[in-house]
C-alpha positions in Angstrom: 17.1 5.5 -25.9 17.0 9.0 -24.3 18.7 8.9 -21.0 15.9 10.7 -19.2 16.6 9.3 -15.9 20.1 11.0 -15.9 20.8 12.6 -12.5 17.9 10.8 -10.9 18.0 8.1 -8.3 15.8 5.0 -8.4 15.1 2.7 -5.5 13.9 -0.9 -6.4 12.7 -3.3 -3.7 12.8 -6.9 -4.8 15.7 -5.8 -6.9 17.8 -9.0 -7.0 15.5 -11.0 -9.2 12.5 -11.0 -11.5 10.8 -7.7 -12.5 13.2 -5.8 -10.0 16.3 -7.0 -11.7 15.1 -6.5 -15.3 13.8 -3.0 -14.5 17.2 -2.2 -12.8 19.0 -3.0 -16.0 16.8 -0.8 -18.2 16.7 2.2 -15.7 20.6 1.9 -15.4 20.7 2.1 -19.2 18.6 5.3 -19.4 20.8 7.1 -16.8 19.5 6.3 -13.5 21.7 5.6 -10.4 20.3 2.7 -8.4 19.4 1.4 -4.9 18.6 -2.3 -5.2 17.0 -3.8 -2.1 16.5 -7.5 -1.4 16.5 -10.0 1.4 18.4 -12.6 -0.6 22.1 -11.1 0.1 23.9 -13.4 -2.2 21.8 -12.8 -5.3 21.5 -9.1 -4.4 25.2 -8.5 -4.5 25.6 -10.5 -7.7 22.8 -8.7 -9.4 24.2 -5.3 -8.4 27.5 -6.1 -9.7 26.3 -7.1 -13.0 23.9 -4.2 -13.5 26.8 -1.8 -12.5 29.2 -3.4 -14.9 26.6 -3.4 -17.9 25.2 0.1 -17.4 28.2 2.0 -15.9 25.9 3.5 -13.3 26.2 3.7 -9.5 24.4 0.7 -8.1 24.1 0.5 -4.3 23.0 -3.1 -2.7 21.2 -2.8 0.4 20.0 -6.0 2.3 16.6 -5.3 3.9 13.5 -7.2 5.2 10.8 -4.9 3.9 8.4 -6.1 6.5 10.6 -4.9 9.4 10.2 -1.2 10.1 13.5 -0.8 11.8 15.3 -2.2 8.8 13.2 -0.1 6.3 14.1 3.0 8.3 17.8 2.2 8.2 17.6 1.3 4.4 15.8 4.6 3.7 18.4 6.5 5.6 21.3 4.8 3.7 19.6 5.2 0.4 19.3 9.1 0.8 22.9 9.2 2.0 24.3 7.3 -0.9 22.2 9.0 -3.4 21.2 12.8 -3.4 17.7 11.9 -4.5 15.2 9.0 -5.1 13.1 10.2 -7.9 11.6 6.7 -8.8 10.4 4.2 -6.2 9.7 0.8 -7.6 7.9 -0.8 -4.7 8.1 -4.4 -6.0 9.2 -6.8 -3.3 6.7 -9.7 -2.8 6.1 -13.4 -2.0 3.5 -16.0 -2.6 2.7 -19.0 -0.4 0.0 -21.8 0.0 -0.9 -22.3 -3.7 -4.1 -24.1 -4.0 -5.1 -24.1 -0.3 -8.5 -22.8 0.5 -8.7 -19.4 2.3 -10.3 -21.0 5.4 -7.6 -23.7 5.7 -4.5 -21.6 5.4 -2.4 -21.5 8.5 -1.7 -18.2 10.3 1.9 -18.3 9.7 1.7 -18.5 6.0 -1.0 -15.8 6.1 1.3 -13.5 8.2 4.3 -14.1 5.8 2.4 -13.1 2.7 0.7 -10.1 4.1 3.6 -8.8 6.0 5.8 -8.8 2.8 3.3 -8.0 0.2 1.3 -5.3 1.8 2.8 -4.1 5.1 6.2 -4.2 3.4 4.9 -1.9 0.7 3.3 0.4 3.2 6.4 0.8 5.3 8.6 1.4 2.1 6.1 4.2 1.1 5.9 5.6 4.7 9.6 6.0 5.1 10.8 6.9 1.4 8.0 9.1 0.3 8.6 11.4 3.5 11.8 12.2 2.0 11.1 12.2 -1.6 8.3 14.9 -0.8 11.2 17.3 0.2 12.8 17.0 -3.0 13.1 20.1 -5.5 12.3 18.4 -8.8 9.8 20.0 -10.9 6.9 19.6 -11.9 6.9 16.4 -10.0 9.2 15.7 -6.8 9.1 11.9 -7.6 7.0 9.0 -8.8 6.0 5.8 -6.9 5.2 2.6 -8.7 3.8 -0.4 -6.9 3.5 -4.1 -8.0 0.1 -5.6 -7.5 -1.3 -8.3 -9.7 -4.3 -9.2 -11.6 -5.1 -11.4 -8.7 -5.8 -8.3 -7.0 -8.3 -7.3 -9.5 -10.2 -10.6 -9.5 -9.5 -12.6 -6.6 -8.0 -16.1 -7.3 -9.0 -18.9 -4.9 -5.8 -20.8 -5.8 -3.8 -18.0 -4.4 -6.2 -16.5 -1.7 -3.9 -14.8 0.6 -1.8 -13.5 -2.3 -5.0 -12.2 -3.7 -5.9 -10.3 -0.4 -2.4 -8.8 -0.1 -2.6 -7.6 -3.8 -6.1 -6.0 -3.3 -4.5 -4.1 -0.4 -1.8 -2.8 -2.7 -4.3 -1.4 -5.1 -6.0 0.4 -2.1 -2.5 1.5 -0.9 -1.6 2.8 -4.4 -4.8 5.0 -4.5 -4.5 6.2 -1.0 -0.8 7.3 -1.5 -1.8 8.9 -4.7 -4.3 11.0 -2.8 -2.0 11.7 0.0 1.0 12.9 -2.1 -0.8 14.8 -4.9 0.0 16.9 -6.7 3.7 16.7 -6.3 4.2 12.8 -6.3 2.4 10.3 -8.4 1.4 6.8 -7.2 0.5 4.1 -9.7 0.6 0.3 -10.0 1.4 -2.4 -12.4 -0.6 -5.5 -12.3 1.1 -8.3 -14.1 -0.7 -11.5 -15.1 1.2 -14.8 -15.8 4.9 -14.1 -16.3 7.7 -16.6 -15.7 9.2 -15.1 -12.5 10.2 -16.4 -9.0 6.8 -17.0 -7.9 6.7 -19.9 -10.3 10.2 -20.9 -9.7 11.3 -19.4 -12.9 9.7 -22.3 -14.8 7.4 -21.9 -17.6 5.8 -25.2 -17.2 4.7 -24.5 -13.6 3.1 -21.2 -14.7 1.3 -22.8 -17.5 0.0 -25.5 -15.0 -1.5 -22.8 -12.7 -3.1 -21.2 -15.8 -4.7 -24.6 -16.5 -5.7 -25.2 -12.9 -7.6 -21.7 -12.9 -9.1 -22.2 -16.3 -7.4 -19.0 -17.5 -7.1 -18.1 -21.2 -5.1 -15.2 -22.5 -6.7 -13.2 -25.3 -3.4 -12.3 -26.9 -2.5 -15.9 -26.9 1.0 -16.0 -25.3 2.6 -15.9 -21.9 3.8 -12.8 -20.3 7.5 -11.9 -20.7 9.5 -9.9 -18.1 10.2 -7.4 -21.0 6.4 -6.5 -21.2 6.8 -5.3 -17.7 9.9 -3.4 -18.3 8.4 -1.6 -21.3 5.5 -0.4 -19.2 7.8 0.7 -16.4 9.9 2.8 -18.8 6.7 4.7 -19.7 5.6 5.1 -16.0 9.1 6.5 -15.2 9.1 9.0 -18.0 7.4 12.4 -18.3 4.9 10.9 -20.7 3.1 9.6 -17.7 3.2 12.8 -15.6 -0.7 13.2 -15.7 -1.5 9.9 -14.4 -2.0 9.0 -10.6 -3.9 6.4 -8.7 -4.2 4.0 -11.7 -3.7 0.5 -12.0 -2.1 -0.9 -15.2 -3.0 -4.5 -15.9 -0.2 -6.1 -18.1 -1.8 -9.5 -18.6 -2.5 -10.0 -22.2 -6.0 -9.1 -21.6 -7.1 -11.7 -19.1 -8.6 -9.3 -16.5 -10.3 -7.1 -18.9 -11.5 -9.2 -21.8 -10.3 -12.7 -21.0 -11.5 -15.7 -18.7 -11.1 -14.5 -15.2 -9.0 -16.7 -12.8 -11.6 -18.8 -11.2 -11.9 -22.5 -10.0 -15.7 -22.6 -9.9 -17.0 -26.0 -11.1 -20.0 -25.7 -13.3 -21.7 -27.4 -16.2 -22.9 -24.0 -17.6 
């Protein structure tokens, strides 16, 4: 594959596992130097070491709680010190809590945790990183921002109510950032569906059970793979997506657009 990210830095939050880790490997293979950010220190250092060994690229691990403005500011300063640029920001860190609990019964602590990481965290990362990105000299674009939302942000899922609210917010954030940073920085988002990642304990059986709980059927008749997301991310990082901004890319096998929407309404009709 063409090494089109040669000489360009990529910052990935939630980089120790799941989509973040898989994208780190692929971006390294196509030439990027990497900043991997995560709150799980042990897993972060393990992932960073393995990515660096496999790709022969510079990989800098930074432990950071993305919901803490002070830590995000320090992480940003370190990132632009370690690398001379951040061309790709994959704003990916997230969490999910309180599966199956009604929105009116969720505790404040669980609500705050999910919203602080998933929405406030992505906003803080954008706020600090994009200010520096906007000063870069790349042409025709100075950089690209790619957020992680979810099809639960396209169609609210009552089994994951606070998660859905946070991901709706990320969709709005993506579009606001696109308007704010145009025409020199693009802002888009991926909206994965059901993929075997940490939110399901990396277990296919748990993920399939959540699909059954929500009466979800996938038109393309298979579960999502991490590689499906990686393939889309390569496109979004490349020059082939340069004329796209403010767009949300569902990657869900067709669930949100032509499938059975996530819902738990009980009806005989």
